[in-house]
VOPAGU-2260 file (C-alpha; in pm, 1 decimal, decimal comma):
REM VOPAGU-2260
SITE   aa  ch    i         X         Y         Z
SITE  MET   A    0      88,5   -5468,6    -275,8
SITE  ASN   A    1     -81,0   -5492,5      61,9
SITE  LEU   A    2    -169,9   -5196,9     282,9
SITE  LYS   A    3      99,7   -5277,5     540,8
SITE  LYS   A    4     372,0   -5221,1     282,1
SITE  LEU   A    5     193,9   -4926,1     123,2
SITE  ILE   A    6     189,9   -4734,6     453,0
SITE  ASN   A    7     571,2   -4724,8     442,6
SITE  PHE   A    8     579,0   -4499,4     133,7
SITE  PRO   A    9     469,5   -4178,6     314,3
SITE  PHE   A   10     763,4   -4226,2     550,6
SITE  TYR   A   11    1003,4   -4272,3     258,8
SITE  PHE   A   12     856,6   -3953,8     111,3
SITE  ILE   A   13     914,6   -3768,3     439,8
SITE  ILE   A   14    1276,8   -3886,9     437,8
SITE  PHE   A   15    1313,1   -3760,4      80,5
SITE  ILE   A   16    1166,1   -3420,7     177,4
SITE  SER   A   17    1398,8   -3412,9     479,5
SITE  PHE   A   18    1695,6   -3469,0     249,5
SITE  LEU   A   19    1582,8   -3171,4      34,2
SITE  ILE   A   20    1547,8   -2958,6     347,5
SITE  PHE   A   21    1901,0   -3061,9     448,3
SITE  LEU   A   22    2034,4   -2960,2     105,2
SITE  LEU   A   23    1853,8   -2626,8     131,9
SITE  GLY   A   24    2022,0   -2572,1     465,9
SITE  PHE   A   25    2360,5   -2667,4     323,3
SITE  ASN   A   26    2319,0   -2419,3      35,2
SITE  ASN   A   27    2246,4   -2137,4     281,1
SITE  LEU   A   28    2521,5   -2228,7     525,8
SITE  LYS   A   29    2762,1   -1954,2     418,0
SITE  ASN   A   30    2506,8   -1676,4     394,9
SITE  ILE   A   31    2251,7   -1753,5     666,8
SITE  ALA   A   32    2413,5   -2001,4     905,9
SITE  LEU   A   33    2143,6   -1974,8    1172,2
SITE  TYR   A   34    1872,6   -2057,7     919,4
SITE  SER   A   35    2079,7   -2355,1     798,8
SITE  TYR   A   36    2114,3   -2491,0    1152,3
SITE  PHE   A   37    1738,8   -2461,2    1194,5
SITE  LEU   A   38    1681,3   -2658,3     872,0
SITE  PHE   A   39    1936,2   -2922,1     977,5
SITE  PHE   A   40    1748,6   -2963,6    1304,1
SITE  ILE   A   41    1411,4   -3000,8    1127,0
SITE  SER   A   42    1549,8   -3252,7     875,4
SITE  PHE   A   43    1713,4   -3454,1    1155,9
SITE  ILE   A   44    1386,8   -3471,2    1354,0
SITE  LEU   A   45    1190,3   -3579,4    1045,1
SITE  ILE   A   46    1445,3   -3843,1     940,2
SITE  PHE   A   47    1481,3   -3983,0    1292,8
SITE  THR   A   48    1102,7   -4000,9    1342,1
SITE  SER   A   49    1047,6   -4163,8    1002,8
SITE  PHE   A   50    1314,9   -4428,3    1057,9
SITE  TYR   A   51    1179,2   -4499,4    1403,3
SITE  TYR   A   52     827,1   -4563,1    1272,5
SITE  LEU   A   53     957,9   -4765,4     977,3
SITE  LYS   A   54    1168,0   -4999,7    1191,3
SITE  PHE   A   55     999,9   -5016,1    1529,0
SITE  SER   A   56     629,4   -4934,0    1494,6
SITE  ASN   A   57     344,9   -5161,5    1409,9
SITE  PHE   A   58      92,4   -5098,3    1137,0
SITE  GLU   A   59    -164,6   -4932,6    1363,9
SITE  ASN   A   60      85,9   -4680,4    1505,9
SITE  LYS   A   61     205,8   -4595,6    1155,5
SITE  ILE   A   62    -152,1   -4528,6    1044,5
SITE  ASN   A   63    -216,0   -4308,3    1349,9
SITE  PHE   A   64     105,5   -4110,7    1301,9
SITE  PHE   A   65      50,5   -4062,1     931,1
SITE  THR   A   66    -311,1   -3953,8     990,8
SITE  VAL   A   67    -200,8   -3691,0    1244,0
SITE  ILE   A   68      70,4   -3559,2    1008,5
SITE  LEU   A   69    -161,5   -3553,2     707,4
SITE  PHE   A   70    -449,5   -3377,2     877,7
SITE  THR   A   71    -214,7   -3131,1    1049,3
SITE  TYR   A   72     -66,2   -3038,3     711,6
SITE  ILE   A   73    -410,9   -3012,6     551,2
SITE  THR   A   74    -537,3   -2790,0     834,3
SITE  LEU   A   75    -231,9   -2563,1     818,1
SITE  SER   A   76    -258,4   -2552,7     439,3
SITE  ILE   A   77    -619,6   -2435,6     458,2
SITE  ILE   A   78    -527,2   -2161,3     706,3
SITE  ASN   A   79    -226,5   -2069,6     493,7
SITE  PHE   A   80    -445,5   -2053,3     181,1
SITE  PHE   A   81    -694,0   -1813,2     336,9
SITE  ILE   A   82    -414,5   -1586,8     461,1
SITE  ILE   A   83    -271,1   -1574,5     106,8
SITE  LEU   A   84    -619,7   -1510,7     -31,7
SITE  ASN   A   85    -685,1   -1233,9     221,0
SITE  ASN   A   86    -350,4   -1065,9     154,7
SITE  TYR   A   87    -417,4   -1077,2    -219,1
SITE  TYR   A   88    -768,5    -934,3    -223,2
SITE  ASN   A   89    -743,4    -731,7      96,1
SITE  PRO   A   90    -382,5    -608,0     118,6
SITE  SER   A   91    -258,1    -409,4     416,0
SITE  GLN   A   92    -273,6     -80,8     222,9
SITE  LEU   A   93    -643,9    -134,1     156,9
SITE  LYS   A   94    -713,2    -223,1     520,8
SITE  GLU   A   95    -542,6      97,4     634,7
SITE  LYS   A   96    -732,6     301,4     377,0
SITE  GLN   A   97   -1064,9     156,0     488,1
SITE  MET   A   98    -983,7     235,3     850,6
SITE  ARG   A   99    -905,5     594,8     755,0
SITE  ILE   A  100   -1228,3     627,7     557,4
SITE  GLU   A  101   -1429,4     504,1     856,9
SITE  LYS   A  102   -1245,6     739,7    1092,6
SITE  ALA   A  103   -1297,6    1033,3     855,9
SITE  ASN   A  104   -1670,5     956,2     845,6
SITE  GLU   A  105   -1681,4     962,3    1225,7
SITE  LEU   A  106   -1513,3    1303,5    1229,8
SITE  GLY   A  107   -1727,7    1441,1     946,9
SITE  ILE   A  108   -1430,1    1476,7     712,5
SITE  GLU   A  109   -1468,4    1411,9     340,1
SITE  PHE   A  110   -1222,5    1145,0     225,4
SITE  ASP   A  111   -1098,6    1106,5    -132,8
SITE  LYS   A  112   -1156,2     735,4    -202,2
SITE  ARG   A  113    -976,2     730,3    -534,6
SITE  THR   A  114    -665,5     520,0    -579,0
SITE  ARG   A  115    -339,4     691,8    -666,9
SITE  LEU   A  116    -371,1     561,8   -1022,6
SITE  GLN   A  117    -715,3     716,4   -1057,2
SITE  VAL   A  118    -580,5    1050,3    -936,1
SITE  ILE   A  119    -299,1    1033,1   -1192,2
SITE  GLU   A  120    -538,9     954,1   -1474,0
SITE  ASP   A  121    -778,2    1234,6   -1372,1
SITE  TYR   A  122    -491,0    1484,5   -1385,7
SITE  ARG   A  123    -378,3    1349,8   -1723,2
SITE  LYS   A  124    -730,5    1392,3   -1861,0
SITE  ASN   A  125    -683,6    1764,5   -1794,7
SITE  ASN   A  126    -360,6    1763,1   -1998,6
SITE  LYS   A  127    -138,2    1784,3   -1692,0
SITE  GLU   A  128     178,8    1578,0   -1703,1
SITE  THR   A  129     138,1    1367,9   -1390,1
SITE  TYR   A  130     321,5    1076,6   -1228,4
SITE  GLY   A  131     307,0     886,1    -904,4
SITE  VAL   A  132     596,2     948,5    -669,9
SITE  ILE   A  133     896,1     720,9    -730,9
SITE  LEU   A  134    1118,5     693,4    -425,3
SITE  PRO   A  135    1496,2     630,6    -419,2
SITE  SER   A  136    1441,0     325,5    -196,3
SITE  LEU   A  137    1302,0     148,9    -504,5
SITE  PHE   A  138    1653,9     140,7    -646,7
SITE  SER   A  139    1800,3     -41,8    -350,7
SITE  GLN   A  140    1557,8    -327,1    -420,0
SITE  GLN   A  141    1462,8    -322,9    -789,6
SITE  TYR   A  142    1558,9    -157,0   -1117,8
SITE  ILE   A  143    1921,5    -134,8   -1011,1
SITE  LYS   A  144    2122,4      39,7   -1280,6
SITE  LYS   A  145    2492,4      -6,8   -1212,5
SITE  ASN   A  146    2603,5     345,6   -1301,2
SITE  LEU   A  147    2310,4     554,4   -1171,6
SITE  PHE   A  148    2120,9     573,1    -843,2
SITE  PRO   A  149    1860,8     855,9    -854,3
SITE  LEU   A  150    1799,7    1042,5    -528,7
SITE  SER   A  151    1507,5    1254,1    -647,2
SITE  GLY   A  152    1189,6    1224,8    -851,1
SITE  ILE   A  153    1081,4    1331,2   -1200,0
SITE  SER   A  154    1132,4    1703,2   -1252,2
SITE  ASN   A  155     870,8    1968,1   -1338,2
SITE  VAL   A  156     566,5    1739,2   -1329,8
SITE  PHE   A  157     263,8    1698,9   -1107,8
SITE  THR   A  158     352,3    1429,5    -857,8
SITE  VAL   A  159      96,2    1225,1    -662,4
SITE  TYR   A  160     202,4    1105,7    -317,6
SITE  GLY   A  161     -25,2     960,9     -44,7
SITE  ASN   A  162    -352,9    1030,5     130,7
SITE  GLU   A  163    -374,1    1016,4     510,1
SITE  THR   A  164    -587,9    1319,7     585,2
SITE  GLY   A  165    -861,3    1263,0     326,0
SITE  GLU   A  166    -687,1    1459,6      52,0
SITE  TYR   A  167    -399,3    1347,9    -169,9
SITE  LEU   A  168     -69,3    1531,3    -163,5
SITE  VAL   A  169     -16,7    1645,3    -522,8
SITE  TYR   A  170     270,0    1883,5    -592,8
SITE  LYS   A  171     452,5    2029,4    -893,2
SITE  SER   A  172     808,5    1902,0    -862,3
SITE  ASP   A  173    1099,8    2140,2    -901,5
SITE  ARG   A  174    1385,0    2126,9   -1156,0
SITE  TYR   A  175    1550,7    1842,6    -965,6
SITE  GLY   A  176    1236,5    1643,1    -885,2
SITE  PHE   A  177    1188,6    1753,7    -523,0
SITE  ASN   A  178     883,1    1903,6    -351,0
SITE  ASN   A  179     978,0    2272,9    -376,2
SITE  GLU   A  180     870,5    2586,0    -558,5
SITE  ASP   A  181    1123,5    2604,5    -839,7
SITE  TYR   A  182    1211,7    2970,3    -778,5
SITE  VAL   A  183    1396,6    2876,2    -457,3
SITE  TYR   A  184    1704,9    2785,9    -660,2
SITE  ASP   A  185    1720,9    3135,2    -809,4
SITE  GLN   A  186    1761,8    3304,7    -471,5
SITE  ASN   A  187    2098,9    3443,3    -367,8
SITE  GLU   A  188    2123,8    3230,9     -54,4
SITE  ILE   A  189    1945,0    2943,4     114,1
SITE  ASP   A  190    1852,3    2984,8     481,2
SITE  PHE   A  191    1739,8    2625,6     540,8
SITE  LEU   A  192    1818,0    2297,7     368,5
SITE  ILE   A  193    1600,1    2009,5     488,7
SITE  ILE   A  194    1729,0    1653,1     463,3
SITE  GLY   A  195    1523,0    1349,8     558,7
SITE  ASP   A  196    1257,4    1096,5     466,5
SITE  SER   A  197     882,5    1130,9     409,9
SITE  PHE   A  198     846,6    1396,8     683,4
SITE  ALA   A  199    1097,7    1613,0     496,9
SITE  HIS   A  200     921,4    1522,4     171,1
SITE  GLY   A  201     594,4    1667,8     302,3
SITE  ALA   A  202     390,7    1352,7     357,1
SITE  ASN   A  203      99,9    1354,7     367,4
SITE  VAL   A  204     -49,4    1701,9     391,5
SITE  LYS   A  205    -195,7    1929,7     127,2
SITE  ASN   A  206      66,4    2090,9     -93,1
SITE  GLY   A  207     213,9    2396,8      77,2
SITE  ASN   A  208     169,3    2269,9     433,3
SITE  ASP   A  209     505,3    2095,6     470,3
SITE  VAL   A  210     790,2    2241,6     676,2
SITE  ALA   A  211     986,5    2385,6     381,9
SITE  SER   A  212     675,5    2560,4     245,1
SITE  ILE   A  213     581,6    2697,6     586,9
SITE  LEU   A  214     931,9    2838,8     637,4
SITE  ARG   A  215     912,3    3005,5     295,4
SITE  LYS   A  216     576,8    3160,2     388,9
SITE  LYS   A  217     744,0    3303,5     699,0
SITE  GLY   A  218     997,7    3480,6     481,6
SITE  TYR   A  219    1288,7    3237,6     482,9
SITE  SER   A  220    1440,2    3064,1     182,7
SITE  ALA   A  221    1401,4    2692,1     242,3
SITE  VAL   A  222    1466,7    2388,6      24,5
SITE  THR   A  223    1385,6    2025,8      98,1
SITE  ILE   A  224    1574,3    1741,4     -66,1
SITE  GLY   A  225    1391,4    1481,8     143,1
SITE  MET   A  226    1223,9    1181,3     -16,9
SITE  GLY   A  227     997,2     921,3     137,5
SITE  ALA   A  228    1165,2     605,1     275,8
SITE  ASN   A  229    1510,4     764,7     271,7
SITE  GLY   A  230    1745,4     634,6     535,8
SITE  PRO   A  231    2064,9     792,4     675,5
SITE  LEU   A  232    2290,2     677,2     391,3
SITE  THR   A  233    2056,6     800,9     117,1
SITE  GLU   A  234    2023,8    1125,9     309,0
SITE  LEU   A  235    2403,0    1160,3     322,9
SITE  ALA   A  236    2414,0    1094,4     -52,2
SITE  SER   A  237    2153,7    1368,5    -108,9
SITE  MET   A  238    2363,2    1605,8      99,0
SITE  VAL   A  239    2668,8    1529,5    -114,4
SITE  GLU   A  240    2485,3    1556,8    -447,9
SITE  TYR   A  241    2262,4    1859,1    -380,4
SITE  GLY   A  242    2331,8    2009,6     -39,4
SITE  VAL   A  243    2693,0    2100,0    -110,8
SITE  GLU   A  244    2591,9    2290,4    -425,1
SITE  LEU   A  245    2321,5    2489,5    -245,2
SITE  LYS   A  246    2553,8    2605,6      38,2
SITE  PRO   A  247    2276,7    2665,1     294,8
SITE  LYS   A  248    2325,4    2859,7     617,8
SITE  ILE   A  249    2145,2    2593,1     820,7
SITE  ILE   A  250    2098,4    2222,4     752,3
SITE  LEU   A  251    1803,5    2052,5     921,3
SITE  TRP   A  252    1848,4    1675,7     928,9
SITE  PHE   A  253    1514,0    1509,5    1008,2
SITE  LEU   A  254    1565,8    1194,0    1212,2
SITE  PHE   A  255    1298,1     925,2    1249,8
SITE  SER   A  256    1272,8     604,8    1451,9
SITE  ASN   A  257    1303,6     367,7    1154,0
SITE  ASP   A  258    1632,5     514,1    1030,8
SITE  LEU   A  259    1846,8     224,4    1155,8
SITE  ASN   A  260    1623,5     -27,3     978,5
SITE  ASP   A  261    1644,8     176,7     658,9
SITE  LEU   A  262    2022,9     181,0     693,6
SITE  VAL   A  263    2032,8    -200,8     702,2
SITE  ARG   A  264    1878,9    -200,9     353,8
SITE  GLU   A  265    2093,3      84,0     225,9
SITE  LEU   A  266    2421,7     -76,5     330,2
SITE  GLN   A  267    2349,8    -358,6      85,6
SITE  ASN   A  268    2366,2    -118,9    -210,7
SITE  PRO   A  269    2716,8     -77,6    -357,7
SITE  ILE   A  270    2652,8     269,7    -502,6
SITE  LEU   A  271    2521,8     410,5    -174,2
SITE  LYS   A  272    2812,9     258,6      18,3
SITE  ASN   A  273    3051,2     461,3    -197,4
SITE  TYR   A  274    2925,1     781,0     -35,4
SITE  LEU   A  275    3057,6     653,0     295,5
SITE  SER   A  276    3375,8     475,2     191,4
SITE  ASN   A  277    3494,5     703,7     -91,0
SITE  GLU   A  278    3573,3    1058,3      20,6
SITE  ASN   A  279    3528,4    1211,0    -324,4
SITE  PHE   A  280    3246,9     994,7    -462,3
SITE  ASN   A  281    2979,7    1187,0    -651,1
SITE  GLN   A  282    2736,8    1083,0    -927,1
SITE  ASP   A  283    2695,3    1443,1   -1044,8
SITE  LEU   A  284    2317,9    1395,5   -1028,8
SITE  ILE   A  285    2253,3    1768,0   -1029,7
SITE  ASN   A  286    2364,1    1769,4   -1394,8
SITE  LYS   A  287    2193,5    1442,4   -1492,6
SITE  GLN   A  288    1827,4    1530,4   -1441,3
SITE  LYS   A  289    1730,9    1460,0   -1804,6
SITE  GLU   A  290    1874,0    1109,3   -1775,1
SITE  ILE   A  291    1702,0    1061,8   -1438,7
SITE  ASP   A  292    1368,4    1179,1   -1582,0
SITE  LEU   A  293    1385,9     936,5   -1874,5
SITE  MET   A  294    1475,9     650,9   -1643,0
SITE  LEU   A  295    1200,2     722,6   -1389,9
SITE  LYS   A  296     932,3     784,3   -1653,8
SITE  GLU   A  297    1010,5     451,2   -1816,4
SITE  ILE   A  298     984,5     270,7   -1481,8
SITE  HIS   A  299     662,9     455,1   -1399,2
SITE  GLU   A  300     491,6     352,2   -1721,7
SITE  ILE   A  301     595,9      -9,6   -1665,8
SITE  LYS   A  302     423,5       6,6   -1327,4
SITE  ILE   A  303     117,0     169,8   -1483,1
SITE  SER   A  304      97,0    -114,0   -1737,0
SITE  GLU   A  305     109,1    -365,4   -1454,6
SITE  PHE   A  306    -173,5    -177,7   -1283,1
SITE  LYS   A  307    -389,1    -181,1   -1592,2
SITE  GLU   A  308    -345,4    -553,3   -1646,6
SITE  ASN   A  309    -534,3    -587,5   -1320,0
SITE  GLU   A  310    -748,2    -277,8   -1371,7
SITE  LYS   A  311   -1080,0    -417,2   -1254,9
SITE  ARG   A  312    -945,9    -564,4    -933,9
SITE  PHE   A  313    -710,1    -271,8    -878,2
SITE  PHE   A  314    -984,3     -11,1    -882,9
SITE  LYS   A  315   -1197,5    -230,2    -662,0
SITE  THR   A  316    -921,2    -292,2    -410,7
SITE  SER   A  317    -564,3    -171,8    -453,4
SITE  TYR   A  318    -243,9    -238,4    -644,4
SITE  ASN   A  319    -123,5    -595,4    -662,2
SITE  PRO   A  320      14,1    -684,3   -1007,7
SITE  ASN   A  321      76,6   -1055,2    -950,7
SITE  LYS   A  322    -180,8   -1309,1   -1052,8
SITE  PHE   A  323    -323,9   -1504,8    -762,2
SITE  PHE   A  324    -207,7   -1839,8    -898,7
SITE  SER   A  325     144,4   -1716,0    -959,6
SITE  LYS   A  326     448,9   -1931,8    -894,9
SITE  ASN   A  327     521,3   -1723,3    -589,7
SITE  ASN   A  328     178,2   -1782,2    -436,1
SITE  LEU   A  329     185,7   -2153,0    -520,0
SITE  LYS   A  330     523,9   -2180,2    -349,9
SITE  LYS   A  331     385,2   -1997,7     -47,7
SITE  PHE   A  332      93,8   -2241,8     -36,6
SITE  PHE   A  333     290,2   -2567,5     -47,5
SITE  THR   A  334     566,0   -2446,4     186,4
SITE  LEU   A  335     319,1   -2299,8     439,7
SITE  TYR   A  336     495,6   -1966,1     404,6
SITE  GLU   A  337     233,1   -1750,5     578,2
SITE  ILE   A  338     217,5   -1990,0     874,9
SITE  ARG   A  339     597,0   -1984,4     905,2
SITE  ALA   A  340     596,3   -1605,7     879,3
SITE  LEU   A  341     343,1   -1582,0    1161,2
SITE  LEU   A  342     567,5   -1803,9    1375,1
SITE  ASN   A  343     873,4   -1599,2    1270,0
SITE  ILE   A  344    1053,0   -1903,3    1129,9
SITE  ASP   A  345    1067,5   -1799,6     765,9
SITE  LYS   A  346    1400,6   -1744,4     593,7
SITE  GLY   A  347    1391,5   -1366,3     624,8
SITE  SER   A  348    1369,7   -1376,2    1002,8
SITE  PHE   A  349    1709,4   -1548,7    1015,3
SITE  LYS   A  350    1888,4   -1308,0     781,9
SITE  LYS   A  351    2144,1   -1091,1     954,3
SITE  GLU   A  352    2118,8    -842,1     670,4
SITE  ASN   A  353    1756,6    -781,8     771,5
SITE  LYS   A  354    1854,9    -699,4    1128,2
SITE  VAL   A  355    2022,6    -406,1    1297,6
SITE  THR   A  356    2369,8    -509,4    1413,1
SITE  ASN   A  357    2682,0    -339,5    1551,1
SITE  TYR   A  358    2790,4    -300,3    1188,1
SITE  THR   A  359    2474,3     -95,8    1125,8
SITE  ARG   A  360    2529,5     118,6    1433,8
SITE  GLU   A  361    2894,4     187,5    1354,0
SITE  ASN   A  362    2804,5     300,3    1002,0
SITE  PHE   A  363    2526,8     516,3    1146,5
SITE  LYS   A  364    2793,3     700,5    1347,4
SITE  LYS   A  365    3021,5     730,1    1043,6
SITE  ILE   A  366    2740,7     883,0     836,7
SITE  PHE   A  367    2681,8    1164,7    1082,3
SITE  LYS   A  368    3052,4    1226,7    1133,8
SITE  LYS   A  369    3089,5    1266,9     758,1
SITE  ALA   A  370    2778,2    1487,3     743,3
SITE  CYS   A  371    2931,2    1711,4    1010,0
SITE  SER   A  372    3256,0    1732,1     815,9
SITE  ILE   A  373    3070,8    1833,8     498,5
SITE  ALA   A  374    2867,8    2095,9     686,7
SITE  ASP   A  375    3182,7    2242,8     842,9
SITE  LYS   A  376    3358,8    2268,4     505,7
SITE  ASN   A  377    3059,2    2456,1     364,5
SITE  ASN   A  378    3021,6    2682,8     669,7
SITE  SER   A  379    2674,1    2542,6     733,5
SITE  GLN   A  380    2526,4    2480,2    1076,1
SITE  LEU   A  381    2389,0    2127,8    1111,7
SITE  PHE   A  382    2091,3    2068,8    1340,0
SITE  ILE   A  383    1937,5    1729,8    1410,8
SITE  VAL   A  384    1557,5    1737,4    1430,1
SITE  ASN   A  385    1412,7    1435,2    1608,5
SITE  LEU   A  386    1064,5    1342,8    1487,6
SITE  PRO   A  387     885,2    1105,0    1725,2
SITE  SER   A  388     644,4     846,9    1589,6
SITE  TYR   A  389     286,4     798,2    1703,6
SITE  GLU   A  390     387,1     468,8    1865,3
SITE  SER   A  391     675,7     624,2    2060,4
SITE  LEU   A  392     457,7     905,5    2190,2
SITE  ASP   A  393     189,1     655,3    2285,4
SITE  ASN   A  394     452,8     492,9    2509,2
SITE  GLY   A  395     549,6     828,6    2657,7
SITE  LYS   A  396     880,8     848,4    2471,7
SITE  SER   A  397    1030,9    1083,2    2217,0
SITE  PHE   A  398    1309,6     851,9    2102,9
SITE  LYS   A  399    1215,3     494,9    2017,7
SITE  ASN   A  400    1573,6     370,5    1996,6
SITE  ASP   A  401    1807,9     412,9    2295,5
SITE  PHE   A  402    2121,2     386,9    2079,7
SITE  ILE   A  403    2009,8     671,8    1853,7
SITE  LYS   A  404    1907,5     882,2    2152,8
SITE  SER   A  405    2241,6     834,6    2328,0
SITE  PHE   A  406    2452,6     898,9    2018,1
SITE  ILE   A  407    2259,4    1202,8    1897,0
SITE  LYS   A  408    2236,0    1367,9    2238,6
SITE  ASN   A  409    2610,6    1324,8    2301,8
SITE  PHE   A  410    2742,6    1395,2    1952,8
SITE  PHE   A  411    2547,6    1703,7    1848,7
SITE  VAL   A  412    2566,1    2045,4    2009,1
SITE  GLU   A  413    2198,9    2118,3    1949,6
SITE  VAL   A  414    1919,1    1865,6    1902,2
SITE  ILE   A  415    1572,1    1992,7    1817,8
SITE  ASP   A  416    1339,6    1734,8    1970,8
SITE  PHE   A  417     980,7    1776,0    1851,7
SITE  GLY   A  418     884,1    1515,1    2109,1
SITE  ASP   A  419     949,0    1762,4    2391,5
SITE  PHE   A  420     660,6    1969,1    2257,1
SITE  LEU   A  421     424,7    1684,4    2167,2
SITE  LEU   A  422     458,1    1507,4    2502,9
SITE  LEU   A  423     345,2    1824,1    2683,1
SITE  GLN   A  424      17,5    1838,2    2489,3
SITE  ASN   A  425    -310,1    1713,8    2635,2
SITE  ASP   A  426    -357,3    1488,6    2333,7
SITE  PHE   A  427     -63,6    1443,7    2095,3
SITE  ARG   A  428    -291,9    1258,0    1854,7
SITE  VAL   A  429    -444,5    1583,0    1726,3
SITE  PHE   A  430    -115,6    1640,4    1543,5
SITE  PHE   A  431    -156,2    1315,0    1348,5
SITE  PRO   A  432    -397,4    1267,1    1055,8
SITE  LEU   A  433    -743,1    1164,9    1180,9
SITE  LYS   A  434    -571,7    1098,4    1519,0
SITE  MET   A  435    -425,5     781,4    1367,5
SITE  ILE   A  436     -75,5     648,5    1304,9
SITE  GLY   A  437      89,3     835,2    1020,1
SITE  HIS   A  438     276,9    1154,9     946,2
SITE  TYR   A  439     196,4    1492,3    1097,9
SITE  THR   A  440     -96,4    1718,7    1016,4
SITE  ARG   A  441     -71,0    2077,7     892,1
SITE  GLU   A  442     -86,1    2190,5    1256,8
SITE  GLY   A  443     191,7    1946,8    1340,6
SITE  TYR   A  444     421,3    2080,6    1069,4
SITE  GLU   A  445     328,8    2439,6    1163,6
SITE  ASN   A  446     433,5    2385,7    1525,2
SITE  LEU   A  447     747,3    2201,9    1417,1
SITE  SER   A  448     841,0    2494,7    1191,9
SITE  ASN   A  449     793,6    2744,1    1477,3
SITE  ILE   A  450    1011,6    2534,9    1708,1
SITE  ILE   A  451    1282,1    2511,6    1440,0
SITE  LEU   A  452    1285,4    2889,2    1399,5
SITE  ASP   A  453    1290,1    2938,1    1774,2
SITE  LYS   A  454    1581,8    2697,2    1819,3
SITE  THR   A  455    1789,1    2829,4    1528,6
SITE  ILE   A  456    1752,3    3180,8    1390,8
SITE  LEU   A  457    1543,9    3355,2    1658,3
SITE  ASN   A  458    1762,4    3245,1    1950,2
SITE  GLU   A  459    2078,6    3238,0    1740,8
SITE  SER   A  460    2162,8    2887,3    1861,2
SITE  VAL   A  461    2473,1    2729,7    1718,4
SITE  GLY   A  462    2451,6    2395,9    1545,8
SITE  GLY   A  463    2736,1    2153,5    1501,6
SITE  CYS   A  464    2882,9    1826,8    1614,0
SITE  GLU   A  465    3101,2    1659,3    1875,2
SITE  LYS   A  466    3038,4    1828,8    2204,4
SITE  SER   A  467    3358,3    1920,0    2380,8
C-alpha cells in the first residue's frame, strides 16, 4: 500500500471518532440537551472537514492537515498530562495548606503541619475514641442509603475538623453528634438554636471559640445543629429532626453566599426533597443515633483504609486514594479532560443540575416559608444571620447574591447582617484566619456573638417572617 492511500486512514479514523461523539451526544440528548448540541456541532465539523480533505485535497495538503492535527493533539495531551500529574501529587488542599503555613511563618504563628489522619491516629494512641468529621453532604453524593440520611456526626467521640488558624479544631461531640457540650440538652429551656453550615459548626477555630460556645460562656443556653457544607434544605431537615424537639426561644439561621449552590445539589436527593414536599416527613433521627453511629463509623474506617493504602504519599502530600494510572485518570488523559475543563467545555459545565435556576430560587423561598411556619408553631423567633465571605467583603459587599439579598431583606422582619460590622472596620481581614480566605477567627465569632445578643435579647427585637 502506497503512502498516498495510507494517508487516508487517519481521516477515516477521525470520521469514526466523530460518529462516536455523535452517539455520545444522542445518548445525552434527554438529560443534557445543550451538551448534546455541542457534541453534534463538533462531530459535524470533524466529519465535514475529513470528507473535504478525502475528496478534494491533494496528498501534500492532507499531510499538512494531519501533521497540524497530530501535533496539536500531542501538545494538548502533554499539557493535559502535567495538569493531571500536578493535581494528583499537589492537590488543591495541599496548595492551600502550604500557603497557610507560609503565611503563619510570616506572622510568627506556629502551624500544626500534621494531616487530619495523623491527628486522628495521635489521639487514638492515647486511647481516645477519635474520628474525622463526616458531613451530611457526603450522603447526597456517595454512600446513599435509601432509608436513612444522617444529619449529624458520630456521637460522644473526639471529632477532628479542619485547620485554618494553625491549630486543628478537635471537639468532643454531643449525644447527637454535634459540636456542643452534652449538658445543654439537660437544661430546662434553650435560649438559642443555631442552624447553618460550617460557620454554625464552629469551623475552624479552637474548640470553645464558636458562636454557640461563646453564647454559653455569656450565660445563655445555646445549641448548634450546624454541620459543614450544609445547604438550606439540609438545614431545614435539621430543624425538623432536632430543632422542633428542642423548642428554643430563638432560632439563628446562619446564611452564607454559597447556599444556593448547595441547594442545587440537595434538590437532587429524594430523601431531602421529602422535607419540602411532605408536610409530615420525619426520619426520627433523634431516636436513631446508635444506627447513625454504626453507619458513620463503618464509612469512616473504609476511608481510613483507603488512606493507608496510599500511606506514604498521603503523609507526604494529602489524601488522594486513587492510583495515578486509574481508569479515571487514563480517561482524562485521552479525552483531554483537564484542557476541556479549563475551557469550560466539559460535560459538567453544560449540566443544568449543576447550575442555579429559577427552580432553585423558588425552592429556596419555599424552604424559608416552611422554616417560618415551623418556628411559629413552636413559638420560636426566627432570625436570619447573614455571614459575608472574604471575597464579598473584598468587593465591598455584604451579600454576594442579589436574589438572596432581596428575598431575605423583604421576607424577614429582622436580619442580622454581620457584614454591616465588618465593612466598617479598617481591615476586615483581621477577622479571618491568617488574614486569608476562610472562616472567621475567634475574634470574628466573638464580635458576631455580641451583635447577635444586641439584636435579639438585649434590645428585645422581634424575629419572624413576611413583613406586612
